[in-house]
N, C-alpha and C positions, 0 to 999 in steps of 0.2 A: 931782073925780076927779084922782088924781095917779099919776104913773109913778115907778118907782124906778130908781136908778142902780146901779152896781156896789157902791157903798158902802152900799146899802140906805137912802139918804136919799130923801125924797119930792121929786119934781121936777114942777113945773107943766107942762102940755102946751106952753105958749108957750116956756118955757125949753128943753124937749126939742127943739122945732123949731129954735130958735136954735143949739143945740149941733150938731144934724145939719147945719145950714147952714154952721156954722163948720168942721166936719169936711170937708164937700165943698169948701169954699174952700181948706182946707189941702191936700187931695189935688190940686186943680188947680194950686196954687202949687208943690207938690213936683214934679208932672209937668212943669210949665213950666221949672222949674229944671234938672231932669235933661236935658230936650231942649236947653236953652240950653248946658249943659255939653258935651253930645255934639257939637253944632254947632261950638262953640268948639274943642274938641279936634280934630275933623277939619280945621278950618281951619288950626290951628297945625301939624298934621302935614303937610298938603299944602304949606304955605308953607315949612316946613323942608326938605322934599324938593326943592322948586324952588330954594331958596337953595343947597342942596348941589350941585345940578347946575350952577348959575351960578358957583359957586366953583371948579369943576374947571379946572385950568390944564394943558392938554395939553402945552404947551411945557415947563413945569416938570416934569411927570410924565415926559416923554420924556427930559429931561436927567438926572433922578434914576434912572430904571429901565431905559432903553433904550439910551443912548449907549454903554455898555460893550460891547455886542455889535453894535449897528447903526451905530456911528460918529456923529459930530456932525452929519453931513449925510445920515444914513440911507443911506449908501453901501454898507453891508455887510449881507448876508443879508436884503435887503428888495427884493421885486419889485414896483415901483410899477405895473407893467402888469397885475397881478392885479386882479380885481374887488374893490371895497370890501367887499362882503358876505363874500367869502372871507377877506380880511385881518382883518376884524372877528372872524370866527370863530377865526382863528389867535390873535389877541390874547386872546380869552376862553377858549379851550380848549387853547391851547398847540400845539406841534408838535415831533415828534421826528424830526429829520433823520437822514441816514445817519451823520453824524459830529457829536459834541457840539460846542458846547453846545446843549442843548435849549431851545426856547422855552417858558417857563413859562406855565401857564394863569392869566392874571390875573383871569379871572372868579371864580376861587376866592379871590382875594385882595382882592375888593371892587370891581373895575372893572366898571362897568355897560356895557350895550350902547351907550348914547349916549356914554359916555366913551371906549369903544373906537373908535367912529366918529370922535370928535374926535382921538384919537391917530393914526389912519390918515390923516386929512386933514392933520394937522400933518406927518407923515412924508412924505407925497406933496408937500407944499409945499416941503420941504427939498430934494427931488430936482430942482426946477426950476432 
């Protein structure tokens, strides 16, 4: 008794079982490779996100973006007595006072909540 393949060639039952076994092994190896790639991808993405947070320099960002309006010692237009959460929201969402200049919304410019917290902490440390 013989079985046929797609090419109409006769195949012995033992060879057919071997081919089926090889296909199962190939499927398992493919699945294992895909899972390994996904795990590696997630690991790299989370490591990059952590590294990005670690690289944020609140002092340098303050000097580059905030000193012009708030002064080198955060002595202008900054109320250090306000709650940190309120100040973080101002950094992220901006503020329009009665007179310009307006505080820009830095959340729209890529500043994260953690980075805004670091900026607020840095500004408060300058006021001491």
